[in-house]
C-alpha positions in Angstrom: -61.8 42.5 208.2 -64.2 40.8 205.8 -62.5 38.2 203.7 -63.5 39.9 200.5 -62.1 43.3 201.3 -59.0 44.6 199.6 -56.1 44.6 202.1 -55.2 48.0 203.5 -51.8 49.2 204.4 -50.3 47.3 207.4 -50.5 50.5 209.5 -53.9 51.6 208.3 -56.1 53.1 211.0 -59.4 53.3 209.1 -62.6 51.9 210.7 -62.5 48.9 208.4 -59.2 47.8 210.1 -59.7 49.1 213.6 -63.5 49.3 214.0 -65.5 46.1 214.4 -62.8 44.0 212.6 -59.7 45.2 214.3 -58.7 41.8 215.5 -58.2 40.6 212.0 -55.9 43.4 211.0 -54.2 42.7 207.7 -50.8 43.8 206.5 -50.1 45.5 203.2 -49.2 42.1 201.9 -52.5 40.7 202.7 -51.5 38.5 205.7 -53.5 38.7 208.8 -52.2 38.7 212.3 -53.0 35.1 212.7 -50.6 34.3 209.8 -53.4 33.3 207.4 -53.5 34.7 203.9 -56.6 36.5 202.8 -58.8 34.7 200.3 -58.6 36.2 196.8 -61.4 37.5 194.9 -61.9 37.2 191.1 -64.0 40.3 190.7 -61.0 42.6 190.2 -57.3 42.9 190.5 -55.9 43.8 193.8 -54.9 47.4 193.9 -51.6 48.9 195.1 -52.1 50.2 198.6 -51.0 53.6 199.9 -49.6 54.0 203.4 -51.9 57.0 204.2 -53.7 56.5 207.5 -57.4 57.4 207.6 -58.7 57.4 211.2 -62.5 57.3 211.1 -62.9 56.0 214.7 -64.5 59.2 215.8 -66.8 59.8 212.8 -70.4 60.3 213.9 -72.0 58.8 210.8 -70.3 55.4 210.7 -73.5 53.5 211.4 -75.3 55.4 208.7 -72.6 54.5 206.3 -73.0 50.7 207.0 -75.3 50.3 204.0 -72.7 52.0 201.7 -69.7 50.1 203.1 -71.5 46.9 202.1 -72.6 48.4 198.8 -69.1 49.4 197.6 -67.9 45.8 198.2 -70.6 44.2 196.0 -69.6 42.3 192.9 -70.5 43.2 189.3 -73.8 41.2 189.2 -75.0 42.9 192.4 -74.1 46.3 190.9 -76.2 45.6 187.7 -79.1 44.5 189.9 -79.0 47.8 191.8 -78.9 49.8 188.6 -82.0 48.0 187.3 -83.8 48.6 190.6 -83.0 52.3 190.3 -85.0 52.5 187.0 -87.9 50.6 188.7 -88.8 48.4 185.7 -89.0 45.1 187.7 -91.3 42.9 189.7 -90.7 40.4 192.4 -91.6 36.7 192.2 -91.3 33.8 194.6 -89.8 30.6 193.4 -90.3 27.5 195.5 -87.5 25.0 196.3 -89.2 22.5 198.7 -86.8 20.8 201.0 -87.1 17.3 202.3 -88.5 17.2 205.8 -90.4 20.6 205.4 -94.1 20.8 205.1 -95.6 21.0 201.6 -96.9 24.5 202.3 -93.7 25.7 204.0 -92.9 29.4 203.3 -89.4 29.6 204.9 -86.6 31.3 203.1 -85.0 27.9 202.3 -88.1 26.7 200.6 -89.0 30.0 198.9 -86.7 32.4 197.1 -87.8 36.0 196.3 -86.2 37.1 193.0 -86.5 40.3 191.1 -87.4 40.0 187.4 -87.2 42.6 184.6 -90.6 43.8 183.3 -89.5 43.7 179.7 -87.3 40.6 179.2 -88.5 38.6 182.2 -84.9 37.7 183.2 -83.5 38.2 186.7 -82.0 41.7 187.1 -78.5 40.4 187.3 -78.9 38.8 183.9 -81.0 41.6 182.3 -79.4 43.3 179.3 -82.3 45.7 178.5 -81.3 49.3 177.7 -83.2 51.7 179.9 -81.0 54.7 179.1 -82.6 55.8 175.9 -82.1 59.4 175.0 -82.9 60.6 178.5 -80.0 59.1 180.5 -76.2 59.2 180.0 -73.9 56.5 181.5 -70.2 56.8 182.1 -67.5 54.7 183.7 -64.6 56.3 185.6 -61.4 55.1 187.2 -60.6 56.1 190.7 -56.9 56.8 191.7 -55.6 57.0 195.2 -58.8 55.6 196.8 -57.3 53.6 199.7 -60.0 53.6 202.4 -63.2 51.6 202.5 -65.0 54.3 204.7 -64.0 57.1 202.3 -65.3 55.0 199.4 -68.6 54.5 201.2 -68.8 58.2 202.0 -68.0 59.1 198.4 -70.7 56.9 197.0 -73.3 58.3 199.4 -72.3 61.9 198.5 -72.4 61.2 194.7 -75.9 59.7 194.9 -77.2 62.9 196.6 -76.0 65.1 193.7 -79.0 66.6 191.9 -77.5 65.8 188.5 -76.8 62.1 189.3 -79.6 59.6 188.8 -77.6 56.5 189.9 -74.0 56.0 191.1 -72.2 52.9 192.1 -68.6 52.6 193.3 -66.5 49.4 193.5 -63.8 49.6 196.1 -62.1 46.5 194.8 -61.9 47.4 191.1 -61.6 51.2 191.8 -64.3 51.9 189.3 -67.2 54.3 189.4 -70.5 53.9 187.4 -72.6 57.0 187.0 -76.0 57.6 185.2 -77.2 61.1 184.8 -79.9 63.0 182.9 -77.3 65.6 181.9 -74.4 65.3 179.6 -71.5 63.7 181.6 -69.1 66.5 180.6 -71.2 68.8 182.7 -71.4 66.4 185.6 -67.7 65.4 185.8 -66.6 68.7 187.5 -69.2 68.2 190.3 -68.0 64.6 190.7 -64.4 65.7 191.2 -65.4 68.5 193.7 -67.3 65.9 195.7 -64.3 63.5 195.7 -62.0 66.3 196.7 -64.1 67.1 199.8 -63.9 63.4 200.9 -60.2 63.1 200.3 -58.1 65.6 198.2 -55.9 62.8 196.8 -58.8 60.9 195.1 -58.7 61.4 191.3 -61.7 60.7 189.1 -60.9 60.2 185.4 -62.5 58.5 182.4 -62.2 54.8 182.7 -58.9 53.3 181.6 -56.5 50.7 182.9 -54.4 52.5 185.6 -51.7 49.9 185.0 -51.0 51.6 181.7 -50.2 54.9 183.4 -46.7 56.2 183.0 -44.7 58.2 185.5 -42.2 60.7 184.1 -40.0 63.3 185.6 -39.6 66.8 184.1 -37.5 69.9 185.0 -39.2 73.1 186.1 -36.2 75.5 185.9 -38.2 78.7 186.5 -39.3 77.7 190.0 -38.1 80.4 192.4 -40.5 80.3 195.3 -41.4 77.5 197.7 -44.9 78.7 198.3 -45.5 79.1 194.6 -44.5 75.5 194.2 -47.4 74.4 196.3 -49.8 76.4 194.2 -48.5 75.0 191.0 -48.6 71.4 192.3 -52.3 72.0 193.3 -53.3 73.4 189.9 -51.5 70.6 188.0 -53.3 67.9 190.1 -56.6 69.5 189.1 -56.0 69.1 185.4 -57.8 66.6 183.3 -55.8 63.4 182.6 -53.4 63.9 185.5 -53.4 60.9 187.9 -50.9 62.4 190.3 -48.3 65.1 190.3 -45.6 66.1 192.8 -43.2 69.1 192.5 -39.9 69.3 194.4 -38.8 72.9 194.8 -35.4 71.8 195.9 -34.6 69.7 192.8 -37.0 71.7 190.6 -38.5 68.5 189.4 -42.1 67.6 188.4 -43.0 63.9 188.9 -46.0 63.4 186.7 -48.2 60.3 186.4 -50.6 60.0 183.5 -51.5 57.8 180.5 -49.4 60.1 178.2 -47.5 62.7 180.3 -45.9 64.4 177.3 -49.2 65.1 175.7 -50.4 67.0 178.8 -47.4 69.4 178.9 -49.0 72.2 176.8 -52.2 72.3 178.9 -50.3 72.0 182.1 -48.0 75.0 181.2 -51.0 77.0 180.2 -52.7 76.3 183.6 -49.5 77.1 185.5 -48.8 80.3 183.6 -52.2 81.5 184.5 -51.1 81.8 188.1 -47.3 81.9 187.7 -46.3 83.6 184.4 -43.1 82.3 182.9 -43.5 78.8 184.3 -41.7 76.2 182.1 -41.9 72.4 182.2 -39.1 70.9 180.0 -36.8 68.0 179.5 -33.4 68.0 181.2 -31.6 68.9 178.0 -33.6 72.1 177.6 -33.3 73.0 181.3 -29.5 73.1 181.1 -29.8 76.1 178.8 -32.0 78.0 181.2 -30.9 81.6 181.9 -30.7 83.1 185.3 -33.9 83.9 187.0 -35.8 87.1 186.1 -35.5 88.2 189.7 -31.7 88.7 189.3 -32.4 91.0 186.4 -35.2 92.9 188.0 -34.3 96.6 187.8 -37.0 97.6 190.4 -34.8 96.3 193.2 -31.7 98.6 192.6 -34.0 101.6 191.7 -36.1 101.0 194.8 -32.9 100.7 196.9 -31.6 104.0 195.6 -34.9 105.8 196.4 -35.0 104.2 199.8 -31.5 105.2 200.9 -32.0 108.8 199.6 -35.4 109.0 201.2 -34.1 107.8 204.6 -31.4 110.6 204.5 -34.0 113.3 203.6 -36.5 111.9 206.1 -34.2 112.2 209.1 -32.3 115.3 207.9 -33.6 118.2 209.9 -32.6 120.8 207.4 -34.8 119.4 204.7 -38.6 119.2 204.7 -39.7 115.7 205.8 -42.2 115.7 202.9 -39.4 115.2 200.4 -38.2 112.1 202.3 -41.8 110.8 202.5 -42.2 111.2 198.7 -39.0 109.3 198.0 -39.9 106.6 200.5 -43.3 106.2 198.9 -41.5 106.0 195.5 -39.2 103.3 196.8 -42.3 101.5 198.3 -43.9 101.3 194.9 -40.7 100.2 193.1 -39.8 97.6 195.7 -43.4 96.4 196.0 -44.2 96.3 192.3 -43.5 92.5 191.8 -45.3 91.8 195.0 -48.3 93.8 194.0 -48.5 92.1 190.6 -48.4 88.7 192.2 -51.0 89.8 194.7 -53.5 90.8 192.0 -52.9 87.6 190.0 -53.3 85.4 193.1 -56.5 87.1 194.2 -58.0 86.5 190.8 -57.3 82.8 191.3 -58.7 82.7 194.8 -55.3 82.6 196.5 -55.7 84.9 199.5 -53.1 83.6 201.9 -49.5 83.7 200.5 -46.4 85.8 201.2 -47.5 88.5 198.7 -50.8 89.2 200.4 -49.1 89.1 203.8 -46.4 91.6 202.9 -48.8 93.9 201.1 -51.2 94.1 204.1 -48.4 94.4 206.6 -46.5 97.2 204.8 -49.8 99.0 203.9 -50.6 98.9 207.6 -47.2 100.4 208.4 -47.9 103.2 206.0 -51.3 103.7 207.6 -49.7 104.3 211.0 -47.1 106.6 209.6 -44.1 104.2 209.6 -42.9 105.1 206.1 -39.2 104.1 206.5 -40.3 100.7 208.0 -42.8 100.0 205.3 -40.3 100.5 202.5 -37.5 98.8 204.5 -39.5 95.7 205.2 -40.3 95.4 201.4 -36.6 95.9 200.6 -35.4 93.2 203.0 -38.2 90.9 201.9 -37.0 91.2 198.3 -33.4 90.8 199.3 -34.4 87.8 201.4 -36.1 86.2 198.4 -33.0 86.6 196.2 -30.7 85.2 199.0 -33.1 82.3 199.5 -33.3 81.5 195.8 -29.5 81.7 195.4 -28.8 79.6 198.5 -31.3 76.9 197.6 -30.1 76.9 193.9 -26.5 76.6 195.1 -27.4 73.8 197.5 -29.3 72.0 194.7 -26.3 72.3 192.3 -23.9 71.2 195.0 -25.9 68.1 195.7 -26.4 67.3 192.0 -22.7 67.9 191.3 -21.8 65.5 194.1 -23.7 62.7 192.3 -23.3 63.8 188.7 -20.2 62.0 187.4 -21.2 62.0 183.7 -18.2 62.9 181.5 -18.2 66.0 179.2 -16.1 64.3 176.5 -14.6 60.9 175.8 -11.7 59.8 173.6 -12.9 57.4 170.9 -10.5 55.1 169.1 -11.5 54.2 165.6 -9.2 53.0 162.8 -6.1 53.9 164.7 -7.1 57.5 165.3 -8.2 59.3 168.5 -11.2 61.6 168.4 -12.7 63.6 171.3 -16.5 63.2 171.1 -19.6 63.7 173.1 -20.3 60.7 175.3 -24.0 60.5 174.2 -22.8 59.6 170.7 -20.9 56.5 171.9 -22.5 53.1 171.2 -22.1 49.6 172.5 -19.0 48.0 171.1 -17.0 51.3 170.6 -13.5 51.4 171.9 -12.4 54.2 174.3 -9.0 55.3 175.7 -8.8 56.1 179.4 -5.7 58.1 180.5 -4.3 58.2 184.0 -6.5 60.6 186.1 -9.5 60.2 183.8 -12.9 59.2 185.1 -14.3 56.0 183.6 -16.9 57.5 181.2 -19.2 54.5 180.5 -19.5 50.9 181.6 -17.3 48.5 179.7 -14.6 45.8 179.7 -10.8 46.4 179.7 -9.2 45.4 176.3 -5.6 46.4 177.1 -3.5 47.9 179.8 -2.9 47.4 183.5 -3.8 49.9 186.2 -5.5 50.6 189.5 -8.8 52.4 189.7 -10.4 54.4 192.6 -13.9 53.0 193.1 -14.8 55.3 196.0 -17.0 57.6 194.0 -19.3 54.7 193.3 -18.8 52.2 196.1 -17.2 54.3 198.9 -14.3 51.8 199.1 -11.0 53.6 199.6 -8.8 50.7 198.5 -7.8 51.0 194.8 -8.9 48.0 192.6 -6.4 46.3 190.4 -7.4 46.3 186.7 -6.1 44.1 183.9 -7.6 43.0 180.5 -10.9 41.2 180.8 -12.0 43.1 184.0 -15.3 45.0 183.9 -15.2 48.7 184.5 -17.9 50.7 186.1 -18.4 54.4 185.0 -17.7 57.0 187.6 -14.5 55.4 188.9 -11.1 57.1 188.4 -8.1 55.6 186.6 -5.1 56.1 188.7 -2.1 54.8 186.8 -1.6 53.3 183.3 -3.5 54.1 180.1 -6.4 51.7 179.4 -8.4 50.8 176.3 -11.9 49.6 177.0 -14.9 48.3 175.0 -18.2 49.9 175.8 -20.9 47.5 177.1 -23.6 50.1 178.0 -24.4 53.4 176.5 -24.4 56.6 178.6 -28.1 56.4 179.4 -27.7 52.9 180.8 -24.3 53.3 182.5 -23.8 53.6 186.2 -23.2 57.3 186.4 -26.5 58.1 184.7 -28.4 55.5 186.7 -27.1 57.0 190.0 -28.0 60.6 188.9 -31.5 59.5 187.7 -32.1 57.6 190.9 -31.2 60.6 193.1 -33.2 63.1 191.1 -36.2 60.8 190.9 -36.0 60.1 194.6 -35.8 63.9 195.3 -38.9 64.4 193.2 -41.1 62.2 195.4 -42.4 63.7 198.6 -41.9 62.1 202.0 -44.9 62.0 204.3 -43.4 64.7 206.5 -43.2 67.0 203.5 -46.8 66.3 202.7 -47.7 67.1 206.3 -45.8 70.4 206.1 -47.6 71.3 202.9 -51.0 70.7 204.5 -49.9 72.4 207.7 -48.7 75.6 205.9 -52.1 76.0 204.3 -53.7 76.1 207.7 -50.9 77.9 209.5 -51.0 81.1 207.4 -54.8 81.7 207.7 -54.5 81.0 211.5 -51.7 83.6 211.9 -53.7 86.1 209.8 -56.7 85.5 212.1 -54.5 86.1 215.2 -53.2 89.3 213.6 -56.8 90.5 212.9 -57.8 89.8 216.5 -54.7 91.5 217.8 -55.4 94.6 215.8 -59.0 94.9 217.0 -59.7 93.4 220.4 -56.9 94.8 222.7 -57.4 98.4 221.6 -61.1 98.2 222.5 -60.1 97.6 226.1 -56.7 99.2 226.4 -56.5 101.8 223.6 -53.3 102.3 221.6 -54.6 101.5 218.2 -51.3 102.4 216.5 -49.3 100.0 218.7 -51.7 97.0 218.2 -52.1 97.5 214.5 -48.3 97.7 214.2 -48.0 94.5 216.3 -50.6 92.8 214.0 -48.5 93.8 211.0 -45.5 92.2 212.6 -47.5 88.9 212.9 -48.2 89.0 209.2 -44.5 89.5 208.3 -43.4 86.6 210.4 -46.1 84.2 209.2 -44.5 83.7 205.7 -44.4 79.9 205.3 -41.3 79.7 203.0 -38.9 78.5 205.7 -41.4 75.6 206.5 -41.9 74.7 202.9 -38.2 74.6 201.9 -36.7 73.0 205.1 -38.1 69.5 204.8 -37.6 68.7 201.1 -34.1 70.2 201.2 -33.2 68.0 204.2 -34.3 64.8 202.3 -32.6 65.9 199.1 -29.3 66.4 201.0 -29.8 63.0 202.7 -30.4 61.3 199.4 -27.2 63.0 198.0 -25.2 62.1 201.0 -26.3 58.4 200.8 -25.4 58.2 197.1 -21.9 59.3 197.9 -21.6 56.3 200.1 -23.0 53.9 197.5 -26.5 53.9 199.0 -29.4 54.7 196.7 -32.7 55.5 198.3 -35.4 55.4 195.7 -37.6 58.0 197.5 -37.8 60.3 200.5 -40.6 58.0 201.8 -38.1 55.2 202.0 -35.8 57.3 204.2 -38.7 57.9 206.6 -39.5 54.2 206.8 -35.8 53.3 207.2 -35.6 55.6 210.2 -38.4 53.6 212.0 -36.9 50.2 211.4 -36.7 47.9 214.5 -35.9 44.6 212.8 -33.2 43.8 210.2 -33.7 40.5 208.3 -30.8 39.3 206.2 -30.5 36.8 203.5 -27.3 34.7 203.8 -25.9 33.9 200.4 -24.5 37.0 198.6 -25.7 39.3 201.4 -23.9 38.2 204.5 -21.5 35.9 202.7 -19.3 36.6 199.7 -21.3 34.3 197.5 -18.1 32.9 196.1 -18.7 29.3 196.6 -16.1 26.7 196.0 -16.5 22.9 195.6 -14.8 21.3 198.6 -15.5 17.7 197.9 -17.6 15.4 195.8 -19.3 12.2 197.2 -20.5 9.8 194.6 -22.7 6.7 194.8 -21.6 3.4 193.3 -22.0 3.1 189.6 -21.0 6.7 188.6 -17.6 8.3 188.2 -16.8 11.6 190.0 -16.1 13.4 186.7 -19.4 12.2 185.3 -21.3 13.4 188.4 -19.8 16.8 188.2 -20.3 17.1 184.5 -24.1 16.3 184.8 -24.5 18.8 187.6 -22.5 21.6 186.0 -24.2 21.2 182.6 -27.6 21.6 184.3 -26.5 24.4 186.5 -25.5 26.5 183.5 -29.2 27.4 183.3 -29.1 29.1 186.7 -27.7 32.4 187.9 -27.4 31.4 191.5 -23.8 31.7 193.0 -23.8 28.0 194.0 -24.5 27.1 190.3 -21.6 29.3 189.2 -19.3 27.5 191.7 -20.2 24.1 190.3 -19.8 25.2 186.7 -16.4 26.7 187.5 -15.3 23.5 189.2 -16.3 21.5 186.2 -14.3 23.9 183.9 -11.3 23.6 186.1 -11.4 19.8 185.7 -12.0 20.0 181.9 -15.3 18.1 182.3 -17.2 17.7 179.1 -20.5 19.5 178.9 -23.7 17.5 178.3 -26.7 18.8 176.3 -29.9 19.2 178.3 -33.5 19.8 177.2 -36.8 20.7 179.0 -34.8 22.4 181.8 -36.9 23.9 184.6 -35.7 25.8 187.6 -37.8 25.5 190.7 -37.2 28.5 192.8 -35.7 27.6 196.2 -35.3 24.0 195.3 -33.1 23.3 192.3 -33.2 22.3 188.6 -34.3 19.4 186.5 -33.9 18.4 182.9 -33.4 15.6 180.4 -30.0 14.6 179.1 -30.1 12.0 176.3 -32.2 9.2 178.0 -31.7 10.3 181.6 -33.8 12.6 183.8 -31.5 14.6 186.1 -32.3 16.6 189.2 -29.9 18.8 191.0 -31.0 20.5 194.2 -31.3 20.5 197.9 -32.1 17.5 200.1 -35.6 18.7 201.0 -36.6 18.8 197.4 -35.2 15.3 196.5 -37.0 13.8 199.6 -40.2 15.5 198.5 -39.8 13.7 195.1 -39.4 10.4 196.8 -35.7 10.0 196.2 -33.9 8.5 199.2 -31.2 10.7 200.7 -28.9 9.9 203.5 -30.1 12.0 206.5 -26.9 11.7 208.5 -25.0 14.4 206.7 -22.2 15.8 208.8 -21.1 18.4 206.3 -21.7 21.9 207.9 -21.6 23.7 204.5 -24.0 23.5 201.6 -24.7 20.2 200.0 -26.1 19.9 196.5 -27.6 16.5 195.6 -27.7 14.9 192.1 -30.3 12.4 191.2 -30.5 10.4 187.9 -33.8 8.8 187.0 -35.0 9.2 190.6 -32.0 7.5 192.1 -29.4 9.4 194.1 -26.1 9.7 192.2 -24.1 11.7 194.7 -23.7 15.0 196.3 -21.4 18.0 195.9 -20.2 19.8 199.1 -19.8 23.6 198.8 -18.5 26.2 201.2 -18.9 29.9 201.5 -17.4 32.5 203.8 -18.8 35.7 205.4 -17.9 39.1 203.9 -15.0 40.8 205.6 -17.2 43.5 207.1 -20.2 41.3 208.0 -19.3 40.7 211.7 -18.7 44.4 212.4 -21.9 45.4 210.5 -24.0 43.0 212.6 -22.3 44.3 215.8 -23.3 47.9 214.7 -26.9 46.8 214.2 -26.9 45.2 217.7 -25.4 48.4 219.2 -28.3 50.4 217.5 -30.7 48.2 219.4 -32.0 46.4 216.3 -33.2 42.8 216.2 -31.1 40.9 213.6 -32.5 37.7 211.9 -31.0 35.5 209.2 -33.4 34.0 206.6 -32.0 31.5 204.2 -32.9 28.6 202.0 -29.7 26.8 203.0 -29.5 24.0 205.6 -29.7 24.5 209.3 -26.1 23.5 209.8 -24.7 25.8 207.1 -26.8 28.7 208.3 -25.9 28.2 211.9 -22.2 28.0 211.1 -22.3 31.5 209.5 -24.6 32.8 212.2 -22.3 31.8 214.9 -19.4 33.5 213.3 -21.4 36.7 212.9 -23.1 36.5 216.3 -26.6 36.4 214.9 -29.0 34.9 217.5 -32.1 34.1 215.4 -31.8 31.9 212.3 -34.5 30.5 210.1 -33.1 28.0 207.6 -34.4 25.7 204.8 -36.9 28.4 203.8 -38.7 28.6 200.4 -39.4 32.2 199.1 -43.0 32.0 200.5 -41.6 30.8 203.9 -39.3 33.8 204.0 -42.3 36.0 203.3 -44.2 34.5 206.2 -41.3 34.8 208.6 -41.0 38.5 207.6 -44.7 39.1 208.2 -44.6 37.3 211.6 -41.6 39.4 212.7 -43.4 42.6 211.7 -46.5 41.7 213.6 -44.6 40.7 216.7 -41.7 43.2 216.8 -42.5 46.1 214.4 -41.2 47.5 211.1 -38.8 45.3 209.1 -35.9 46.0 206.8 -35.1 43.0 204.6 -31.9 42.8 202.6 -31.3 40.2 199.9 -29.8 39.8 196.4 -31.5 36.9 194.6 -34.5 36.7 192.4 -36.1 34.4 195.0 -35.9 37.3 197.5 -38.1 39.6 195.3 -41.4 38.7 197.1 -39.9 39.5 200.5 -38.2 42.7 199.3 -41.6 43.9 197.9 -43.4 42.9 201.1 -41.1 44.4 203.7 -41.5 47.9 205.2 -38.1 48.6 203.5 -36.6 46.2 201.0 -32.9 46.6 200.2 -30.9 44.8 197.5 -27.2 44.3 197.1 -25.9 46.0 194.0 -24.3 42.7 192.9 -27.7 41.0 193.1 -30.2 40.1 190.4 -32.0 42.7 188.3 -35.4 41.5 189.7 -34.2 42.2 193.3 -32.7 45.6 192.4 -35.9 46.6 190.6 -38.3 45.6 193.4 -36.1 47.0 196.3 -36.6 50.4 197.9 -32.9 50.8 198.5 -29.9 49.6 196.6 -26.4 49.1 198.3 -24.1 49.7 195.3 -21.0 48.5 197.3 -22.7 45.2 198.2 -21.1 45.6 201.6 -23.0 44.6 204.8 -21.7 47.8 206.5 -23.9 49.8 204.2 -27.0 48.5 206.1 -26.2 50.2 209.4 -24.9 53.2 207.5 -28.2 53.6 205.6 -30.2 53.4 208.9 -27.9 56.0 210.5 -28.2 58.3 207.5 -32.0 57.9 207.4 -32.3 58.7 211.1 -30.1 61.7 210.8 -32.0 63.0 207.7 -35.4 62.7 209.4 -34.0 64.2 212.6 -32.6 67.2 210.6 -36.0 67.7 208.8 -37.9 67.6 212.1 -35.4 70.0 213.7 -35.7 72.4 210.8 -39.5 72.4 211.2 -39.4 72.8 214.9 -36.7 75.5 214.7 -38.6 77.5 212.2 -41.9 77.3 214.2 -40.1 78.1 217.4 -38.4 81.3 216.1 -41.6 82.4 214.5 -43.6 81.9 217.7 -40.9 83.6 219.7 -41.0 86.7 217.5 -44.8 86.7 217.6 -44.6 86.7 221.5 -42.0 89.4 221.5 -44.1 91.5 219.1 -47.2 91.0 221.3 -45.1 92.2 224.3 -44.0 95.2 222.3 -40.3 94.2 221.9 -40.2 93.0 218.3 -40.5 95.3 215.3 -41.3 94.6 211.7 -37.5 94.8 211.0 -36.9 91.9 213.4 -39.8 90.0 211.9 -38.4 90.2 208.3 -34.9 89.4 209.5 -36.2 86.4 211.4 -38.1 85.1 208.5 -35.3 85.3 206.0 -32.7 84.2 208.6 -34.6 81.1 209.6 -34.9 80.1 205.9 -31.2 80.5 205.3 -30.3 78.6 208.5 -32.6 75.7 207.6 -30.7 75.5 204.2 -27.4 75.5 206.1 -28.6 72.8 208.5 -29.7 70.6 205.6 -26.5 71.0 203.7 -24.6 69.8 206.8 -25.8 66.3 205.9 -23.9 66.5 202.6 -20.8 68.0 204.1 -20.6 65.4 206.8 -20.8 62.6 204.2 -17.9 64.2 202.2 -15.7 64.4 205.2 -16.1 60.7 206.1 
């Protein structure tokens, strides 16, 4: 890859990574396989990379695109020069730079430079500021979202320059900006630009230039969603609206995840666009969605009326004493009643160019059945189709509520204590500092601190730990836990919106609103699958009768194909599996931030673990203090503790606690600096004090005894560049660490410890836990390099850490996981959060991810297999339209049940 190219995803298969530059393949973090970091470029900020794979290795026009691949990587000066050349107001001029040793009349490229100068100002084109636009031309600058492939960028620029309305177009792959000059008003040109981009890659969004960093992602409720296939259409139309950067709709959670500069401002136009194809569509906040009434389908009177006509018609149709015509009339009446909602949707969809959905399929299939005289079957298929829709909607709604209920532990009311009186109030009205009463059996409503009372609380709803936790005054309480014994009073430290119960629910719902790659594939596949099945049905209805006769049989068989081709089972099976997996994980204290994280977690082959706070308890204790001559032990500890108060590291806390236990007097410090991975330094009175590891002090030229026999952690103290002593600290592994590492080994995973601690201390913990590979004395950037090397050599990596210094590795790993007790920076950057802070959560999360992906794939394969089997039986003459509609509805319901098994299994364990 060229050194100036923006790094692609580490698994990118585009030509820029695997074509002529495949040997210098770069990871998503910008590291090459050789371990070298890519050189930076000042022309534009690096862009966030997508993990979409673009394989252009078989494209026939790659050589022709070579000019454009170079073009889209040009800097701003080169772009300006190209723009001036397009207008043609320039001339070329040679400037001589004679080199020593060359002849006086030498005309080589080193002695003569050919430059292009503007005809008007005489400057070089890159410096020219002349305005050639006038009143004839219009210039606009656009931002490009989701442009992640160099070849696609080159192809897009080439296509845009060929548009009749475009005079000049220049695309920058690095800055993701598009410059367009046209003779027409740009408002007329923009639609053609968007259509061209959609043909290159449907994900590419062209919008008026603005900083994409200012974009906001917000999640909304869509309570009126009642059809998986309709969800796809709504998602498509929303993504086409002006101002939308990206939009994803989850039918399972009924959530819209919208990214735009001002998402709220777009809601009216989005609802207008959605209602044009799906009347009654609503996009609301969660508070409004809770008041949503039951779906219109459950109140539709055409269903019971159609059923009554159908039953009576069947009786008259098959009753020999009554003319069959009466039965046919009632069956036709039931057909119209049962089909009325289907026919309305059909007309609306055709108006919007939607030819292949379940409404079109059912209408053609049942009309064909009427055409061959199968009146009972035509009405019966419509009836069971309508019943199937109701059952599917209720089953998926029940599943969604069951999953949401499993993770929604927000209280309905709380008991507020104020001026000696008890008042039952809404939890959203509680503010920080308010006092609440918690009775035995009550769930802790908000995060806070115990003021009075002693009890035990069940933390299993949050952490999954079955052992009750002892509670007394001064102990922090986490919302969602259950008070088991005595009455407690607590002071609120976080409002409801920031408490643990809300954070868990928000994390689950936001994760469910993001689509995993398998779901995206199914969405694309269903758009191809339905037209293909319709084509097969058409061929079946026409070709066999031409050779074998039997038009009625083959038309009937074709209609069966149309009934079974409904894509609802495919569309609902995958997202529901991931939603159930996310809910099951949350019950075990594991928060996956998206379905994509689950997919990546299922592919992990290497587990890299930080030591302190991840594998160990992080509860350090000072074991001994070794001082140098000239300083007292108390003075040494006081200096170190006073400086360590500026750090949040567990080692710092242990030193501070030891000083407090010995009543050491705190010393004032100024100009304190924390050097990540090294230590702290600051000034106290007239002394400059450094507290940190041996490697850092040696780098500062401070002599340190290298014959340290202590196997734990040693923190060195230096005063005015002279060693004052060292503090020896010990830590112990977490109780479940050894068993968790054993489980990881049993799963065939490669386990590695990465730590900034000394080799001796790291090896001591590693030996206890049976971890074979250890990398010690690492700075944050060293951890990042080790992670990248492991990925290159052995495949996808899961890194688990808890400190602020782990943030770069967490962001760079295939999956970054943070302990719930870790720093806010680590939790924010991580893809997964282990709320229990237990090491056993790591193998559990991998098992859950594998099971979730396995269930989603099984559902997809199961649905396709059943549909293919029914099609084969229909082709052989053994399957009727009855079986087809039963199979379609039955497959959908079974996929829902298979997905919900994930949640049930988690509740049993």
